[in-house]
C-alpha atoms as a printed R data frame, in Angstrom:
    type eleno elety resid chain resno      x       y       z
1   ATOM     1    CA   MET     A     1 31.266  16.155  -3.448
2   ATOM     2    CA   ASN     A     2 29.081  13.647  -1.510
3   ATOM     3    CA   LYS     A     3 25.956  11.896  -2.937
4   ATOM     4    CA   ILE     A     4 23.523  10.105  -0.620
5   ATOM     5    CA   PHE     A     5 21.523   7.328  -2.486
6   ATOM     6    CA   PHE     A     6 18.396   6.735  -0.390
7   ATOM     7    CA   PHE     A     7 16.407   3.621  -0.868
8   ATOM     8    CA   LYS     A     8 12.962   3.168   0.804
9   ATOM     9    CA   ASN     A     9 10.836   0.124   1.341
10  ATOM    10    CA   VAL     A    10 13.287  -2.363   0.310
11  ATOM    11    CA   SER     A    11 12.263  -6.071   1.019
12  ATOM    12    CA   ALA     A    12 15.264  -7.739   2.811
13  ATOM    13    CA   HIS     A    13 14.937 -11.452   3.018
14  ATOM    14    CA   HIS     A    14 16.957 -13.930   5.249
15  ATOM    15    CA   ILE     A    15 19.602 -11.639   6.580
16  ATOM    16    CA   LYS     A    16 22.050 -13.239   8.855
17  ATOM    17    CA   VAL     A    17 21.687 -11.977  12.300
18  ATOM    18    CA   SER     A    18 23.608 -14.342  14.353
19  ATOM    19    CA   HIS     A    19 27.402 -13.915  14.909
20  ATOM    20    CA   ALA     A    20 29.594 -15.580  17.482
21  ATOM    21    CA   GLY     A    21 27.506 -15.481  20.734
22  ATOM    22    CA   PHE     A    22 24.924 -12.898  19.814
23  ATOM    23    CA   VAL     A    23 21.694 -12.912  17.766
24  ATOM    24    CA   GLY     A    24 19.460 -10.109  16.851
25  ATOM    25    CA   LEU     A    25 20.731  -7.699  14.371
26  ATOM    26    CA   PRO     A    26 22.774  -7.583  11.149
27  ATOM    27    CA   SER     A    27 26.456  -7.068  11.572
28  ATOM    28    CA   ILE     A    28 27.638  -3.514  11.162
29  ATOM    29    CA   THR     A    29 30.395  -4.856   8.870
30  ATOM    30    CA   GLY     A    30 27.589  -6.099   6.588
31  ATOM    31    CA   ILE     A    31 26.055  -2.744   6.493
32  ATOM    32    CA   THR     A    32 29.243  -0.850   5.790
33  ATOM    33    CA   GLY     A    33 30.455  -3.540   3.326
34  ATOM    34    CA   LEU     A    34 27.257  -2.964   1.425
35  ATOM    35    CA   ASN     A    35 28.278   0.643   1.296
36  ATOM    36    CA   ARG     A    36 31.723  -0.109   0.068
37  ATOM    37    CA   ASN     A    37 30.536  -2.678  -2.584
38  ATOM    38    CA   PHE     A    38 28.034  -0.266  -3.962
39  ATOM    39    CA   ALA     A    39 30.827   2.468  -4.361
40  ATOM    40    CA   ILE     A    40 33.091  -0.017  -6.217
41  ATOM    41    CA   GLN     A    41 30.360  -1.325  -8.577
42  ATOM    42    CA   LEU     A    42 29.159   2.204  -9.231
43  ATOM    43    CA   ALA     A    43 32.656   3.404 -10.099
44  ATOM    44    CA   LYS     A    44 33.067   0.459 -12.505
45  ATOM    45    CA   GLU     A    45 29.767   1.183 -14.300
46  ATOM    46    CA   LEU     A    46 30.657   4.914 -14.551
47  ATOM    47    CA   GLY     A    47 34.122   4.061 -16.080
48  ATOM    48    CA   LEU     A    48 36.057   5.167 -13.082
49  ATOM    49    CA   SER     A    49 38.653   3.487 -10.824
50  ATOM    50    CA   PRO     A    50 37.288   1.796  -7.632
51  ATOM    51    CA   ALA     A    51 39.542   4.308  -5.712
52  ATOM    52    CA   ASP     A    52 37.680   7.382  -7.187
53  ATOM    53    CA   LEU     A    53 34.509   6.750  -5.138
54  ATOM    54    CA   GLN     A    54 34.608   6.087  -1.467
55  ATOM    55    CA   PRO     A    55 32.074   5.031   0.899
56  ATOM    56    CA   ALA     A    56 31.351   7.716   3.386
57  ATOM    57    CA   GLY     A    57 28.453   6.343   5.550
58  ATOM    58    CA   ALA     A    58 25.641   3.846   5.559
59  ATOM    59    CA   LEU     A    59 22.266   4.130   7.406
60  ATOM    60    CA   LEU     A    60 19.933   1.163   8.059
61  ATOM    61    CA   ALA     A    61 16.510   1.477   9.340
62  ATOM    62    CA   MET     A    62 13.988  -1.349   9.637
63  ATOM    63    CA   GLU     A    63 10.148  -2.192   9.816
64  ATOM    64    CA   GLY     A    64  8.278  -5.331  10.213
65  ATOM    65    CA   TYR     A    65 11.266  -7.234  11.707
66  ATOM    66    CA   HIS     A    66 10.652 -11.060  11.597
67  ATOM    67    CA   LEU     A    67 13.133 -13.559  13.102
68  ATOM    68    CA   HIS     A    68 13.828 -17.063  11.481
69  ATOM    69    CA   GLU     A    69 15.732 -19.501  13.719
70  ATOM    70    CA   GLY     A    70 17.525 -22.361  12.157
71  ATOM    71    CA   TYR     A    71 20.956 -24.030  11.651
72  ATOM    72    CA   LYS     A    72 23.952 -23.550   9.323
73  ATOM    73    CA   LYS     A    73 26.401 -26.156   8.303
74  ATOM    74    CA   GLY     A    74 29.918 -26.300  10.057
75  ATOM    75    CA   HIS     A    75 32.643 -28.911  10.485
76  ATOM    76    CA   LYS     A    76 33.125 -30.809  13.653
77  ATOM    77    CA   PRO     A    77 36.529 -29.975  15.130
78  ATOM    78    CA   GLY     A    78 39.124 -32.326  14.093
79  ATOM    79    CA   GLN     A    79 36.760 -34.416  11.961
80  ATOM    80    CA   ALA     A    80 35.973 -34.421   8.183
81  ATOM    81    CA   VAL     A    81 32.101 -34.370   8.905
82  ATOM    82    CA   TYR     A    82 29.506 -31.766   9.178
83  ATOM    83    CA   GLU     A    83 27.394 -30.613  11.992
84  ATOM    84    CA   ALA     A    84 24.335 -28.478  12.367
85  ATOM    85    CA   ILE     A    85 25.077 -25.192  14.191
86  ATOM    86    CA   PRO     A    86 22.251 -22.965  15.395
87  ATOM    87    CA   ALA     A    87 21.788 -19.760  13.478
88  ATOM    88    CA   ALA     A    88 19.284 -16.952  13.043
89  ATOM    89    CA   TRP     A    89 18.057 -14.915  10.067
90  ATOM    90    CA   ALA     A    90 15.656 -11.998   9.806
91  ATOM    91    CA   SER     A    91 13.301 -10.548   7.092
92  ATOM    92    CA   PHE     A    92 12.247  -6.835   7.252
93  ATOM    93    CA   THR     A    93 11.428  -3.824   5.248
94  ATOM    94    CA   ALA     A    94 14.462  -1.802   5.055
95  ATOM    95    CA   HIS     A    95 15.397   1.771   4.452
96  ATOM    96    CA   ILE     A    96 18.892   2.183   3.337
97  ATOM    97    CA   ALA     A    97 20.945   5.383   2.764
98  ATOM    98    CA   LEU     A    98 24.402   4.950   1.127
99  ATOM    99    CA   GLU     A    99 26.656   7.882   1.050
100 ATOM   100    CA   ILE     A   100 29.396   8.008  -1.566
101 ATOM   101    CA   THR     A   101 32.334  10.503  -1.794
102 ATOM   102    CA   ALA     A   102 33.791  11.431  -5.184
103 ATOM   103    CA   VAL     A   103 37.483  12.018  -4.180
104 ATOM   104    CA   THR     A   104 38.743  12.957  -7.697
105 ATOM   105    CA   GLU     A   105 37.830  15.535 -10.287
106 ATOM   106    CA   ALA     A   106 36.918  12.891 -12.690
107 ATOM   107    CA   ALA     A   107 34.519  11.281 -10.326
108 ATOM   108    CA   GLN     A   108 32.967  14.514  -9.162
109 ATOM   109    CA   GLN     A   109 32.181  15.352 -13.012
110 ATOM   110    CA   LYS     A   110 30.701  11.806 -13.683
111 ATOM   111    CA   LEU     A   111 28.503  11.954 -10.575
112 ATOM   112    CA   ALA     A   112 27.516  15.648 -11.154
113 ATOM   113    CA   GLY     A   113 26.645  15.049 -14.984
114 ATOM   114    CA   ALA     A   114 25.097  11.418 -14.804
115 ATOM   115    CA   SER     A   115 21.518  10.360 -13.976
116 ATOM   116    CA   VAL     A   116 22.432   7.283 -12.016
117 ATOM   117    CA   GLU     A   117 19.049   6.495 -10.280
118 ATOM   118    CA   ALA     A   118 18.371   3.571 -12.629
119 ATOM   119    CA   LEU     A   119 21.873   2.381 -12.375
120 ATOM   120    CA   ALA     A   120 21.874   2.581  -8.578
121 ATOM   121    CA   GLN     A   121 18.548   0.562  -8.453
122 ATOM   122    CA   GLY     A   122 19.974  -2.296 -10.306
123 ATOM   123    CA   LEU     A   123 23.278  -2.430  -8.466
124 ATOM   124    CA   LEU     A   124 21.692  -2.712  -5.150
125 ATOM   125    CA   GLU     A   125 19.242  -5.291  -6.122
126 ATOM   126    CA   ALA     A   126 22.098  -7.497  -7.193
127 ATOM   127    CA   MET     A   127 24.046  -7.209  -3.931
128 ATOM   128    CA   PRO     A   128 23.813  -9.364  -0.800
129 ATOM   129    CA   LEU     A   129 23.374  -7.939   2.541
130 ATOM   130    CA   CYS     A   130 24.688 -10.239   5.396
131 ATOM   131    CA   LYS     A   131 24.075 -13.331   3.028
132 ATOM   132    CA   GLY     A   132 20.579 -12.267   2.430
133 ATOM   133    CA   THR     A   133 18.845 -10.841  -0.580
134 ATOM   134    CA   LEU     A   134 17.297  -7.317  -1.199
135 ATOM   135    CA   CYS     A   135 14.167  -7.303  -3.431
136 ATOM   136    CA   ASN     A   136 11.685  -4.698  -4.669
137 ATOM   137    CA   VAL     A   137 14.374  -2.091  -4.987
138 ATOM   138    CA   GLN     A   138 13.010   1.117  -6.294
139 ATOM   139    CA   PRO     A   139 15.077   3.944  -7.814
140 ATOM   140    CA   PRO     A   140 16.702   5.862  -4.845
141 ATOM   141    CA   LEU     A   141 16.247   9.633  -4.080
142 ATOM   142    CA   VAL     A   142 19.759  11.148  -4.661
143 ATOM   143    CA   LEU     A   143 20.804  14.069  -2.280
144 ATOM   144    CA   VAL     A   144 23.709  16.093  -2.973
145 ATOM   145    CA   SER     A   145 26.109  17.592  -0.422
146 ATOM   146    CA   GLU     A   146 28.822  19.933  -1.734
147 ATOM   147    CA   ASP     A   147 30.381  20.953   1.571
148 ATOM   148    CA   ALA     A   148 29.344  18.920   4.350
149 ATOM   149    CA   PRO     A   149 27.111  15.839   4.885
150 ATOM   150    CA   GLY     A   150 25.199  17.250   7.667
151 ATOM   151    CA   PRO     A   151 22.102  18.892   5.874
152 ATOM   152    CA   ALA     A   152 21.716  16.007   3.347
153 ATOM   153    CA   ARG     A   153 21.803  13.362   6.182
154 ATOM   154    CA   LEU     A   154 19.230  15.292   8.309
155 ATOM   155    CA   LYS     A   155 17.002  15.256   5.246
156 ATOM   156    CA   VAL     A   156 17.314  11.448   4.971
157 ATOM   157    CA   LEU     A   157 16.374  11.375   8.836
158 ATOM   158    CA   GLN     A   158 13.398  13.609   7.906
159 ATOM   159    CA   MET     A   159 12.180  11.308   5.132
160 ATOM   160    CA   LEU     A   160 12.399   8.114   7.179
161 ATOM   161    CA   PRO     A   161  8.908   6.565   8.063
162 ATOM   162    CA   ALA     A   162  8.210   7.768  11.785
163 ATOM   163    CA   SER     A   163  7.782   4.306  12.959
164 ATOM   164    CA   SER     A   164 10.804   2.643  11.500
165 ATOM   165    CA   PHE     A   165 13.646   1.714  13.805
166 ATOM   166    CA   VAL     A   166 17.239   3.212  13.082
167 ATOM   167    CA   VAL     A   167 20.385   1.297  14.226
168 ATOM   168    CA   ARG     A   168 22.309   3.872  16.276
169 ATOM   169    CA   ASP     A   169 25.774   3.706  17.567
170 ATOM   170    CA   TYR     A   170 26.331   3.177  21.303
171 ATOM   171    CA   GLY     A   171 29.973   2.151  21.152
172 ATOM   172    CA   TYR     A   172 30.911   4.719  23.812
173 ATOM   173    CA   ILE     A   173 29.552   2.165  26.303
174 ATOM   174    CA   VAL     A   174 32.114  -0.387  25.025
175 ATOM   175    CA   SER     A   175 34.923   2.223  25.527
176 ATOM   176    CA   GLY     A   176 33.516   2.985  29.087
177 ATOM   177    CA   MET     A   177 33.537  -0.894  29.987
178 ATOM   178    CA   ARG     A   178 37.286  -1.056  28.849
179 ATOM   179    CA   ALA     A   179 38.256   2.248  30.862
180 ATOM   180    CA   GLU     A   180 36.639   0.731  33.880
181 ATOM   181    CA   GLY     A   181 38.470  -2.579  33.432
182 ATOM   182    CA   LEU     A   182 35.214  -4.603  33.285
183 ATOM   183    CA   PRO     A   183 35.113  -7.958  31.264
184 ATOM   184    CA   LEU     A   184 33.915  -6.984  27.924
185 ATOM   185    CA   MET     A   185 31.946 -10.021  26.913
186 ATOM   186    CA   GLU     A   186 30.100 -10.157  30.316
187 ATOM   187    CA   GLY     A   187 29.477  -6.396  29.946
188 ATOM   188    CA   LEU     A   188 27.875  -6.984  26.547
189 ATOM   189    CA   VAL     A   189 25.608  -9.713  27.899
190 ATOM   190    CA   ALA     A   190 24.822  -7.379  30.886
191 ATOM   191    CA   SER     A   191 23.637  -4.698  28.412
192 ATOM   192    CA   THR     A   192 21.021  -6.784  26.838
193 ATOM   193    CA   LEU     A   193 19.326  -7.418  30.416
194 ATOM   194    CA   ARG     A   194 16.722  -5.398  32.157
195 ATOM   195    CA   HIS     A   195 18.547  -2.942  34.391
196 ATOM   196    CA   ALA     A   196 17.183  -4.559  37.568
197 ATOM   197    CA   THR     A   197 18.476  -7.908  36.663
198 ATOM   198    CA   ARG     A   198 22.017  -6.839  35.938
199 ATOM   199    CA   PRO     A   199 24.637  -7.745  38.302
200 ATOM   200    CA   ALA     A   200 25.383  -5.005  40.903
201 ATOM   201    CA   HIS     A   201 28.562  -3.814  39.477
202 ATOM   202    CA   TYR     A   202 27.062  -3.508  36.035
203 ATOM   203    CA   ARG     A   203 24.118  -1.572  37.657
204 ATOM   204    CA   GLU     A   204 26.625   0.969  39.058
205 ATOM   205    CA   PHE     A   205 28.289   1.160  35.788
206 ATOM   206    CA   PHE     A   206 25.230   1.670  33.750
207 ATOM   207    CA   GLU     A   207 23.797   4.414  36.352
208 ATOM   208    CA   SER     A   208 27.064   6.381  35.959
209 ATOM   209    CA   ASP     A   209 26.916   9.990  34.673
210 ATOM   210    CA   ALA     A   210 29.259   9.076  31.783
211 ATOM   211    CA   ILE     A   211 26.968   6.315  30.748
212 ATOM   212    CA   ALA     A   212 23.324   7.015  31.710
213 ATOM   213    CA   ALA     A   213 21.925   4.476  29.364
214 ATOM   214    CA   HIS     A   214 20.352   1.923  31.666
215 ATOM   215    CA   GLU     A   215 17.007   2.684  30.200
216 ATOM   216    CA   PHE     A   216 17.926   1.792  26.774
217 ATOM   217    CA   ALA     A   217 17.535  -1.490  25.020
218 ATOM   218    CA   LEU     A   218 20.933  -2.300  23.725
219 ATOM   219    CA   ALA     A   219 22.230  -5.141  21.355
220 ATOM   220    CA   PRO     A   220 25.626  -6.300  20.811
221 ATOM   221    CA   VAL     A   221 26.626  -6.490  17.236
222 ATOM   222    CA   MET     A   222 29.873  -7.397  15.283
223 ATOM   223    CA   ASN     A   223 31.531  -4.057  14.278
224 ATOM   224    CA   GLY     A   224 34.890  -5.039  12.808
225 ATOM   225    CA   VAL     A   225 37.820  -7.635  12.848
226 ATOM   226    CA   LEU     A   226 40.663  -7.596  15.376
227 ATOM   227    CA   LYS     A   227 43.854  -8.734  13.744
228 ATOM   228    CA   ILE     A   228 45.710 -11.437  15.758
229 ATOM   229    CA   GLU     A   229 48.705 -11.681  13.414
230 ATOM   230    CA   GLU     A   230 51.200  -8.993  12.511
231 ATOM   231    CA   ALA     A   231 51.731 -10.096   8.988
232 ATOM   232    CA   PRO     A   232 49.818 -12.100   6.520
233 ATOM   233    CA   SER     A   233 50.008 -15.782   6.707
234 ATOM   234    CA   ALA     A   234 48.091 -16.939   3.720
235 ATOM   235    CA   LYS     A   235 47.097 -15.799   0.356
236 ATOM   236    CA   SER     A   236 43.756 -14.093  -0.290
237 ATOM   237    CA   MET     A   237 40.725 -16.030  -1.539
238 ATOM   238    CA   ARG     A   238 39.813 -13.266  -4.149
239 ATOM   239    CA   PRO     A   239 41.265 -10.029  -5.546
240 ATOM   240    CA   ASP     A   240 40.476  -6.684  -3.980
241 ATOM   241    CA   ALA     A   241 38.797  -3.823  -5.694
242 ATOM   242    CA   MET     A   242 41.944  -2.934  -7.659
243 ATOM   243    CA   GLY     A   243 42.440  -6.522  -8.881
244 ATOM   244    CA   ASN     A   244 45.492  -7.297  -6.559
245 ATOM   245    CA   MET     A   245 45.731 -10.731  -4.502
246 ATOM   246    CA   THR     A   246 46.821  -9.406  -1.230
247 ATOM   247    CA   GLY     A   247 47.873 -11.490   1.808
248 ATOM   248    CA   SER     A   248 45.310 -12.393   4.434
249 ATOM   249    CA   THR     A   249 45.724 -12.390   8.230
250 ATOM   250    CA   VAL     A   250 43.937 -14.373  10.969
251 ATOM   251    CA   GLY     A   251 41.493 -12.191  12.776
252 ATOM   252    CA   SER     A   252 38.704 -12.359  15.497
253 ATOM   253    CA   PRO     A   253 35.277 -10.618  15.480
254 ATOM   254    CA   ALA     A   254 35.208  -7.407  17.418
255 ATOM   255    CA   PHE     A   255 31.744  -6.099  18.805
256 ATOM   256    CA   THR     A   256 30.142  -2.906  19.770
257 ATOM   257    CA   LEU     A   257 26.615  -1.958  21.229
258 ATOM   258    CA   THR     A   258 23.682  -0.475  19.185
259 ATOM   259    CA   ARG     A   259 20.305   0.761  19.964
260 ATOM   260    CA   LEU     A   260 17.274   0.604  17.794
261 ATOM   261    CA   GLN     A   261 15.708   4.014  17.962
262 ATOM   262    CA   MET     A   262 12.195   5.070  16.501
263 ATOM   263    CA   ALA     A   263 13.031   7.650  13.697
264 ATOM   264    CA   ALA     A   264 10.321   9.979  14.979
265 ATOM   265    CA   SER     A   265 12.116  10.480  18.198
266 ATOM   266    CA   LEU     A   266 15.685  10.489  16.629
267 ATOM   267    CA   ARG     A   267 14.550  13.496  14.519
268 ATOM   268    CA   ILE     A   268 13.241  15.332  17.475
269 ATOM   269    CA   GLY     A   269 16.556  14.921  19.422
270 ATOM   270    CA   VAL     A   270 18.705  15.822  16.349
271 ATOM   271    CA   LYS     A   271 16.528  18.799  15.480
272 ATOM   272    CA   ASN     A   272 16.733  20.216  19.034
273 ATOM   273    CA   ASN     A   273 20.661  19.687  18.957
274 ATOM   274    CA   ASP     A   274 20.141  17.506  21.977
275 ATOM   275    CA   GLU     A   275 22.314  14.615  20.516
276 ATOM   276    CA   PRO     A   276 24.205  13.718  17.384
277 ATOM   277    CA   ALA     A   277 22.454  11.202  14.994
278 ATOM   278    CA   LEU     A   278 25.151   8.556  15.166
279 ATOM   279    CA   ALA     A   279 23.286   6.554  12.571
280 ATOM   280    CA   PHE     A   280 25.649   6.856   9.441
281 ATOM   281    CA   TRP     A   281 28.238   4.020   9.842
282 ATOM   282    CA   ARG     A   282 31.612   3.959   8.435
283 ATOM   283    CA   GLU     A   283 34.646   1.547   8.455
284 ATOM   284    CA   TYR     A   284 37.913   2.792  10.069
285 ATOM   285    CA   GLN     A   285 41.368   1.425   9.571
286 ATOM   286    CA   TYR     A   286 43.621   0.846  12.470
287 ATOM   287    CA   PRO     A   287 47.003  -1.135  12.892
288 ATOM   288    CA   GLN     A   288 45.254  -3.741  14.933
289 ATOM   289    CA   GLY     A   289 42.388  -4.162  12.503
290 ATOM   290    CA   TYR     A   290 39.302  -2.348  11.270
291 ATOM   291    CA   PHE     A   291 36.364  -1.289  13.155
292 ATOM   292    CA   CYS     A   292 33.028   0.470  12.459
293 ATOM   293    CA   ALA     A   293 31.428   3.562  14.130
294 ATOM   294    CA   ALA     A   294 28.715   5.890  13.277
295 ATOM   295    CA   GLU     A   295 28.800   9.680  13.048
């Protein structure tokens, strides 16, 4: 059984939107991490094991996006002194849908029998999103999906304010760049440019039938961590959801491409079966790391 907790008109303040060389949107790992944290805390409050409830998908839509530029504190290389590093944050009105799967019979019974709206409200308000705060959280609308998440997710899209912008997955363009052997970081930068200003070989790439996305405004965002060690080389800083202190490995950020699409136009496309929503983000584990993609 799946339940979607749909929070509307949440005030999101000072959400970190700079990561590595790119600035603009919250990292996808922050969005999926919010979903995972919500599932863990909800399980604990219901007297369940953290493994009984699993994150199944997270949607983020935004209105009134306002960027704050500033600096964060960092160490100078090889010196025991601090330096100011440029960084950016954003504030906006957020509409957040968090989908949870009950994977055990005990969890299904708890979710089916409990009225959890007030509990979910308190849990979300106490959680950070990309180092920012979520305020003015109202009790969520809870949608139940017994068989497949499709109808409930479509209902969420229908209830989004028409002028809000949904973070959608365009990771297939990154896969296309890899298949073509194009330098990935250069390709991510090229994706942010107006089509006429892209280098010629990237114009050809974005005009191809397989991509056909040169008219879209695309944004590179962090969507996972690529492990660069095969085995843990250090102890973890804090226990995992089960209370275990596992080892940690060195990793580097991985990036994907997203597009902000107005909810009204997204609803039309999905309703006409022209395109999948690609708006509910999940984490996927792979031997080389973990990455986020949307369904």
